[in-house]
TIDO-103933 format. One record per residue (C-alpha): residue in one letter; x negated, y, z negated. Coordinates in steps of 0.2 Angstrom, whole numbers, always signed. Each point is the difference from the previous one (the first is absolute). Layout:
BEGIN
['A' [X Y Z]];
...
END
This chain:
BEGIN
['M' [-59 -14 +34]];
['T' [+2 +4 -20]];
['T' [+4 -15 -9]];
['V' [+10 -1 -15]];
['V' [+1 -14 -14]];
['T' [+10 -3 -15]];
['P' [-11 -1 -16]];
['H' [+3 -19 +0]];
['Q' [-11 +0 +16]];
['M' [-13 +13 -4]];
['R' [-4 -14 -15]];
['Q' [+0 -13 +9]];
['L' [-11 +10 +13]];
['E' [-11 +5 -12]];
['D' [+0 -21 -8]];
['D' [-3 -6 +17]];
['F' [-14 +12 +1]];
['L' [-8 -2 -14]];
['R' [-4 -18 +2]];
['T' [-10 +4 +12]];
['A' [-9 +14 -8]];
['Q' [-17 -1 -12]];
['A' [+6 +11 -14]];
['N' [+17 +6 -5]];
['D' [-3 +18 +1]];
['V' [-4 +1 +19]];
['L' [+17 +7 +5]];
['I' [+1 +12 -15]];
['R' [-16 +7 +7]];
['R' [+4 +1 +16]];
['A' [+17 +8 -5]];
['A' [-12 +13 -8]];
['T' [-9 +2 +14]];
['A' [+14 +4 +13]];
['M' [+7 +11 -14]];
['V' [-18 +11 -2]];
['A' [+0 +0 +18]];
['Y' [+18 +9 +3]];
['I' [-4 +13 -12]];
['A' [-18 +3 +7]];
['D' [+9 +3 +18]];
['H' [+12 +12 -6]];
['W' [-8 +6 -16]];
['P' [-17 +5 +7]];
['Q' [-3 +12 -12]];
['P' [+1 -10 -18]];
['G' [+5 +8 -16]];
['H' [+9 -6 -16]];
['L' [+9 -15 +1]];
['L' [+10 -10 -13]];
['V' [+2 -19 +0]];
['C' [+14 -9 -10]];
['A' [-2 -17 -2]];
['G' [+12 -14 -7]];
['P' [-4 -18 -6]];
['G' [+3 -7 +18]];
['N' [-9 -4 +16]];
['N' [+7 +21 +6]];
['G' [-10 +5 -16]];
['A' [-16 -9 +8]];
['D' [+1 +6 +16]];
['A' [-1 +16 -7]];
['L' [-12 -2 -12]];
['A' [-12 -9 +12]];
['M' [+1 +17 +12]];
['I' [-6 +11 -13]];
['P' [-23 -3 +3]];
['A' [+3 +1 +16]];
['L' [+12 +17 -2]];
['V' [-16 +7 -10]];
['S' [-11 -3 +10]];
['L' [+9 +10 +12]];
['G' [-1 +16 -12]];
['W' [+19 -4 -7]];
['H' [+0 +4 -20]];
['V' [+11 -13 -5]];
['E' [+10 -2 -15]];
['L' [+8 -14 -8]];
['L' [+16 -6 -8]];
['V' [+4 -15 -3]];
['W' [+13 -9 -8]];
['R' [+4 -16 -9]];
['R' [-17 -6 +10]];
['A' [-14 -10 -11]];
['H' [-17 +5 +1]];
['D' [-4 -12 +15]];
['S' [-15 +0 +13]];
['W' [+9 +13 +12]];
['V' [+3 +12 -15]];
['E' [-17 -1 -4]];
['Q' [-7 +2 +19]];
['A' [+12 +16 -1]];
['R' [-8 +7 -15]];
['R' [-18 -3 +4]];
['S' [+3 +9 +18]];
['G' [+3 +16 -10]];
['A' [+18 -1 -2]];
['V' [+9 +9 -15]];
['I' [+12 -9 -11]];
['Y' [+17 +4 -5]];
['D' [+14 -7 -10]];
['Q' [+17 +4 +2]];
['T' [+1 +11 -16]];
['S' [-12 +10 +3]];
['L' [+4 +5 +19]];
['K' [+16 +12 -1]];
['M' [+0 +4 +16]];
['V' [-11 +2 +18]];
['N' [-11 +12 +1]];
['P' [+5 +12 +15]];
['T' [-16 -3 +5]];
['V' [+2 -17 +5]];
['S' [+0 -3 +19]];
['I' [+7 -19 -3]];
['I' [+7 -12 -10]];
['I' [-4 -19 +3]];
['D' [+18 -8 -5]];
['G' [-7 -20 -6]];
['L' [+12 -2 -14]];
['L' [+10 -12 +5]];
['G' [+1 -13 +16]];
['I' [+11 -11 +9]];
['G' [+6 -9 -13]];
['V' [+9 +11 -10]];
['N' [+16 -5 -6]];
['R' [+8 +9 -16]];
['P' [+6 +18 -7]];
['I' [-17 +9 -1]];
['Q' [-6 +3 -19]];
['T' [+0 +16 -10]];
['D' [-21 +2 +0]];
['L' [+0 -1 +18]];
['W' [+17 +9 +4]];
['D' [-10 +15 -8]];
['I' [-16 -4 +10]];
['I' [+12 +0 +18]];
['D' [+9 +15 -6]];
['M' [-16 +9 -1]];
['M' [-5 -7 +15]];
['N' [+14 +7 +10]];
['Q' [-2 +19 -7]];
['R' [-16 -1 +8]];
['H' [-5 +17 +5]];
['A' [+8 +5 +18]];
['S' [-19 -2 +10]];
['T' [-5 -17 -7]];
['T' [+5 -16 +8]];
['C' [+5 -13 -9]];
['I' [-5 -19 +10]];
['S' [+8 -13 -4]];
['V' [-9 -20 +3]];
['D' [+11 -12 +6]];
['V' [+18 +5 -6]];
['P' [+3 +17 -11]];
['S' [+1 -7 -18]];
['G' [+18 -2 -7]];
['C' [+6 -5 +19]];
['N' [+6 -17 +3]];
['A' [-13 -8 +14]];
['S' [+14 -12 +6]];
['T' [+16 +9 -1]];
['G' [-4 +19 -1]];
['A' [+10 +3 -16]];
['T' [-9 +11 -13]];
['W' [-1 -4 -20]];
['G' [+5 +17 -7]];
['I' [-13 +8 +4]];
['S' [-14 +0 +13]];
['V' [-15 +8 +9]];
['R' [+3 +13 +15]];
['A' [-11 -2 +12]];
['D' [-8 +10 +12]];
['R' [-6 -15 +7]];
['T' [-2 -19 +0]];
['L' [-14 -10 +5]];
['S' [+6 -19 +3]];
['T' [-14 -11 -3]];
['G' [+5 -11 +15]];
['P' [+16 -2 +8]];
['I' [+11 +12 -8]];
['K' [+12 -8 -13]];
['S' [+20 -2 +6]];
['G' [+6 +11 -14]];
['L' [-7 +17 +4]];
['L' [+11 +0 +14]];
['H' [+13 +2 -10]];
['T' [+9 +11 -11]];
['P' [-4 +7 -12]];
['A' [-17 -6 +2]];
['L' [-3 +6 +17]];
['L' [+4 +19 -6]];
['H' [-12 +0 -13]];
['A' [-16 -9 +9]];
['G' [-3 +14 +11]];
['T' [-11 -4 +16]];
['I' [-1 -19 +0]];
['I' [-18 -5 +8]];
['A' [-5 -16 +2]];
['L' [-18 -7 -4]];
['D' [-9 -13 +9]];
['I' [-6 -10 -12]];
['G' [-6 -15 +10]];
['L' [+14 -12 -5]];
['P' [+7 -12 +15]];
['L' [+18 +6 +6]];
['H' [+4 -11 +16]];
['E' [+14 -9 -8]];
['I' [+9 +14 -7]];
['T' [+14 +6 +11]];
['T' [+8 +16 -8]];
['H' [-4 +16 +7]];
['L' [+4 +18 +1]];
['L' [+9 +4 +16]];
['T' [-9 +14 +9]];
['Q' [-4 +6 +17]];
['R' [-14 -14 +1]];
['T' [+12 -13 -6]];
['V' [+17 +5 +11]];
['Q' [-10 +6 +19]];
['P' [-4 -16 +5]];
['L' [+17 -6 -4]];
['L' [+10 +10 +13]];
['P' [+9 -9 +14]];
['P' [-9 +5 +15]];
['R' [+9 +13 +15]];
['P' [-7 -5 +16]];
['L' [+0 +13 +13]];
['D' [+6 -15 +13]];
['S' [+18 -2 -12]];
['Y' [+19 +5 +1]];
['K' [+14 +0 -13]];
['G' [-1 -21 -1]];
['T' [-17 +0 -3]];
['F' [+3 +9 -18]];
['G' [+16 -13 -5]];
['T' [+20 +5 -4]];
['L' [+4 +3 -19]];
['C' [+18 -2 -6]];
['V' [+3 +13 -15]];
['W' [+14 -9 -11]];
['A' [+3 +15 -10]];
['G' [+15 +13 -5]];
['S' [+16 +0 -6]];
['D' [+11 +12 -3]];
['A' [-4 +6 -18]];
['Y' [-19 -1 +7]];
['P' [-3 +6 +19]];
['G' [-15 +9 -3]];
['A' [-9 -15 -4]];
['A' [+3 -8 +17]];
['V' [-4 +18 +8]];
['L' [-17 +0 -9]];
['A' [-5 -17 +2]];
['T' [+2 -1 +17]];
['T' [-8 +18 +4]];
['A' [-12 -6 -10]];
['A' [-3 -17 +11]];
['A' [+1 +9 +18]];
['R' [-13 +14 -8]];
['S' [-10 -17 -5]];
['G' [-5 -6 +18]];
['A' [+13 -13 +3]];
['G' [+6 -2 +17]];
['V' [+20 +0 -2]];
['V' [+6 +4 -16]];
['S' [+21 -8 -3]];
['I' [+11 +5 -14]];
['A' [+12 -14 -4]];
['T' [+14 +7 -7]];
['T' [+22 -1 +3]];
['R' [+11 +14 +10]];
['A' [+5 +8 -15]];
['N' [-15 +6 -4]];
['V' [-11 +5 +18]];
['P' [+4 +18 -7]];
['L' [-9 -1 -14]];
['V' [-15 -11 +4]];
['W' [-4 +6 +18]];
['R' [-8 +15 -1]];
['Q' [-17 -3 +13]];
['P' [+7 -1 +21]];
['E' [-18 -13 +1]];
['I' [+11 -13 -14]];
['T' [+8 -14 +6]];
['L' [+14 -8 -5]];
['T' [+5 -17 -5]];
['L' [+20 -2 -6]];
['L' [+6 -13 -15]];
['D' [+18 +6 +2]];
['D' [+4 -18 +9]];
['H' [-12 -14 +0]];
['P' [-14 +7 -12]];
['L' [-10 -13 -2]];
['T' [-1 -4 +21]];
['A' [-8 +17 +0]];
['L' [-11 +1 -12]];
['S' [-8 -15 +4]];
['A' [-1 +4 +17]];
['E' [-17 -6 +11]];
['H' [-7 +16 +5]];
['F' [-5 +7 -20]];
['D' [-17 -3 -3]];
['A' [+0 +4 -19]];
['Y' [+14 +9 -12]];
['V' [+2 +11 -16]];
['I' [+14 -5 -9]];
['G' [+9 +10 -16]];
['P' [-1 +19 +1]];
['G' [+15 +5 -7]];
['L' [+10 -15 +6]];
['G' [+13 +1 -13]];
['R' [+3 -16 -15]];
['S' [+16 -6 +5]];
['V' [+6 -18 +3]];
['E' [+0 +2 +19]];
['T' [-17 +3 +1]];
['H' [-7 -13 -13]];
['A' [+6 -13 +10]];
['L' [-6 +7 +17]];
['L' [-18 +5 -7]];
['T' [-1 -19 -10]];
['T' [+6 -10 +17]];
['F' [-12 +13 +11]];
['I' [-18 -3 -11]];
['N' [+2 -16 +1]];
['K' [-11 -10 +13]];
['L' [+13 -4 +12]];
['H' [+5 +16 +4]];
['L' [-16 +10 -4]];
['R' [-11 -13 +3]];
['D' [-19 +5 -2]];
['R' [+3 +19 +7]];
['P' [-8 +11 -12]];
['C' [+8 +12 -11]];
['V' [+3 +13 -11]];
['L' [+11 -1 -15]];
['D' [+5 +14 -11]];
['A' [+11 +11 -11]];
['D' [+18 -9 -2]];
['A' [-7 -16 +11]];
['L' [-12 -7 -12]];
['T' [+12 +6 -15]];
['L' [+13 -11 +8]];
['L' [-10 -14 +3]];
['A' [-7 +1 -18]];
['R' [+17 -9 -4]];
['H' [-4 -15 +5]];
['P' [-13 -10 -13]];
['T' [-10 -6 +16]];
['W' [+3 +12 +10]];
['Y' [-18 -2 +7]];
['N' [+4 -13 +7]];
['L' [+10 +5 +13]];
['I' [-14 +10 +10]];
['S' [-12 -7 +11]];
['P' [-16 -2 -11]];
['R' [-11 +15 +5]];
['R' [+8 +11 +10]];
['A' [+10 +13 -9]];
['V' [-8 +17 -10]];
['L' [+9 +1 -15]];
['T' [+0 +18 -6]];
['P' [+10 +3 -19]];
['H' [-5 +11 -12]];
['R' [+1 +0 -18]];
['G' [+19 -6 -1]];
['E' [+3 -12 +14]];
['L' [-15 -9 -1]];
['T' [+7 -3 -20]];
['R' [+15 -6 +9]];
['L' [-12 -11 +12]];
['C' [-6 -9 -14]];
['G' [+17 -5 -8]];
['G' [+2 +13 -11]];
['T' [-16 +1 -13]];
['L' [-16 +7 +8]];
['P' [-14 -8 -6]];
['D' [-12 +6 -14]];
['Q' [-14 +0 +12]];
['P' [-15 +12 +6]];
['P' [+8 +9 +17]];
['L' [-13 -9 +11]];
['E' [+3 -17 -9]];
['L' [+19 +4 +5]];
['A' [-4 +3 +15]];
['R' [-10 -15 +6]];
['E' [+12 -10 -11]];
['C' [+16 +3 +11]];
['A' [-10 +2 +16]];
['T' [-3 -17 -4]];
['Q' [+14 -9 -5]];
['W' [+13 +10 +13]];
['Q' [-13 -4 +13]];
['Q' [+2 +17 +6]];
['T' [-9 +19 +2]];
['L' [+6 +9 -16]];
['V' [-1 +17 +0]];
['M' [+3 +5 -17]];
['K' [+2 +18 +0]];
['G' [-5 +12 -13]];
['S' [-9 +16 -6]];
['T' [-17 -14 +5]];
['T' [+9 -11 +14]];
['I' [-6 -21 +3]];
['I' [-2 -8 +15]];
['A' [-1 -17 -3]];
['S' [+1 -15 +13]];
['P' [+6 -20 -6]];
['D' [-21 -3 +6]];
['G' [-7 +10 -14]];
['R' [-7 +16 +9]];
['A' [+7 +16 -8]];
['F' [-1 +20 +5]];
['I' [+2 +14 -15]];
['W' [+4 +16 +6]];
['P' [-3 +10 -19]];
['H' [+7 +19 +5]];
['P' [+13 +4 -8]];
['N' [+12 +14 +8]];
['P' [+16 +9 -3]];
['V' [+1 +3 +17]];
['L' [+8 -18 +0]];
['A' [+11 +2 -13]];
['T' [+16 +5 +9]];
['A' [+13 -8 +9]];
['G' [-5 -11 +16]];
['S' [-18 -2 -1]];
['G' [+4 -17 +0]];
['D' [+8 -2 +15]];
['V' [-11 +9 +9]];
['L' [-15 -12 -8]];
['A' [+13 -14 +8]];
['G' [-1 +7 +17]];
['I' [-19 +3 +2]];
['I' [-3 -18 -7]];
['G' [+16 -6 +14]];
['A' [-12 +7 +13]];
['M' [-15 -8 -4]];
['L' [+8 -19 -2]];
['A' [+10 +5 +18]];
['Q' [-17 +4 +7]];
['G' [-7 -16 -4]];
['A' [-9 +4 -19]];
['E' [-1 -13 -11]];
['P' [+12 +2 -16]];
['F' [-13 +6 -12]];
['N' [-9 +10 +12]];
['A' [+16 +10 +7]];
['A' [+4 +2 -19]];
['S' [-18 +8 -4]];
['I' [-1 +10 +14]];
['G' [+17 +7 -4]];
['V' [-4 +5 -18]];
['Y' [-16 +7 +6]];
['L' [+9 +11 +13]];
['Q' [+14 +5 -13]];
['G' [-13 +5 -13]];
['T' [-10 +8 +13]];
['I' [+14 +10 +6]];
['A' [+6 +6 -18]];
['A' [-19 +6 -7]];
['S' [+0 +11 +17]];
['I' [+17 +7 -5]];
['A' [-3 +0 -18]];
['Q' [-17 +14 +4]];
['T' [+9 +10 +13]];
['H' [+18 +3 -5]];
['G' [+0 -6 -19]];
['V' [+9 -15 -8]];
['T' [+17 +9 -4]];
['G' [+15 +0 +12]];
['I' [-9 -11 +14]];
['L' [+14 -13 +9]];
['A' [-4 -20 +6]];
['G' [+6 +8 +16]];
['D' [-18 +12 +0]];
['L' [-10 -17 +2]];
['V' [+8 -5 +15]];
['S' [-6 +12 +13]];
['T' [-19 +2 -8]];
['L' [-1 -22 +4]];
['P' [-8 +2 +18]];
['H' [-14 +12 -6]];
['A' [-2 -11 -14]];
['I' [-3 -16 +11]];
['H' [-12 +11 +12]];
['S' [-10 +6 -13]];
['L' [-2 -20 -7]];
['R' [-2 -4 +16]];
['T' [-15 +10 +3]];
['A' [-8 +3 -15]];
['I' [-17 -2 -1]];
['E' [-9 -4 -16]];
END
């Protein structure tokens, strides 16, 4: 699995490692060796290379590469920015690198094959200064045939939040020395990093619980489909969704759940809404007109999706609050989405209403702000997701251009694949339906959420590749769910 760390965790890993290392430069040399090996594999024919090195450890990593690059036949030029003439610079000079300063290098020679960006590291937290601005601007105006490789993080990008400081290097590739830094997985830094490659430098990562969400991580989480199964094997899902104003949300959530393998899907609604929301003959009905609490609490329901297009009336709010407490919902798992989240947020301690670790919460940024009391804490995304999941004791799907799935036990998956295909009404309803189907089939909340985000993301990526990113409807995702699940189940790495 590809490991992700915050800058604080990375410093702690380095500090822990260096307590047992014989020399403080051991990690720098390991990082340099790994990066040189990567370049040798991808550019077997040496050419002209420019190293831009700043004052920190990333600058040292870049400088430490130079002797090995020269020995491989590369012609290396060196631009040093605000770094004392230390042993790393001297070693580079003795190896034959030609040293420039920033005033003499106005533009990159078009014969340069590679630029190595080691100007700034993971600790940048202030605006770019004028002289560095000029260097970065020069690097960004490089010839189209020149590849820019950033060490760890493109200079000017915040490794915690993904923000940029006015200007930052637009890299073609970012070589992460050790685990990937979390800020790189969020825009705008994600758009500046190019292809991100994690290089092993021997740090112990077994205690890190945040990883990229990939086929390899999700495939083992899929609920089994035994040959001797029947509809009861795959659970009964109740979808309490839809209203006269938003009937389509119920249609999307229920059809997505049915296409994702739930044995029985029932839509909970009133008689007046049935003509609007019941579009699929395979979906059953749970009518809420006479005794809604009794209907929702039926023993045969194994899991719930609550909230898509539900509306925010006083009556709905009262019924929701009564239903989700431990007496009626009990320990049955549920997805709380959309209007359900907004209604819950009216209670200052809403999270006390739900049995711990049985719900999946799927807020977008506005809903998350409401759940946090009206003000979103000023924290990097990964830290915010973890803290909310821990405080609320529920699985959190923090939706956005990059989506984070956080468990109350500290685990987290990150899906860093922005896609305008999903920037359309109803895509969240589809996601809720997929997750609900996985819960009905017995998946634990964190696993169900991870499967849902992965499936929706890969389907959207496939659609973008074949049909583009304009005019795609949320319903277009639903029909391809069986194929996507089959592909995931049968994939061989």
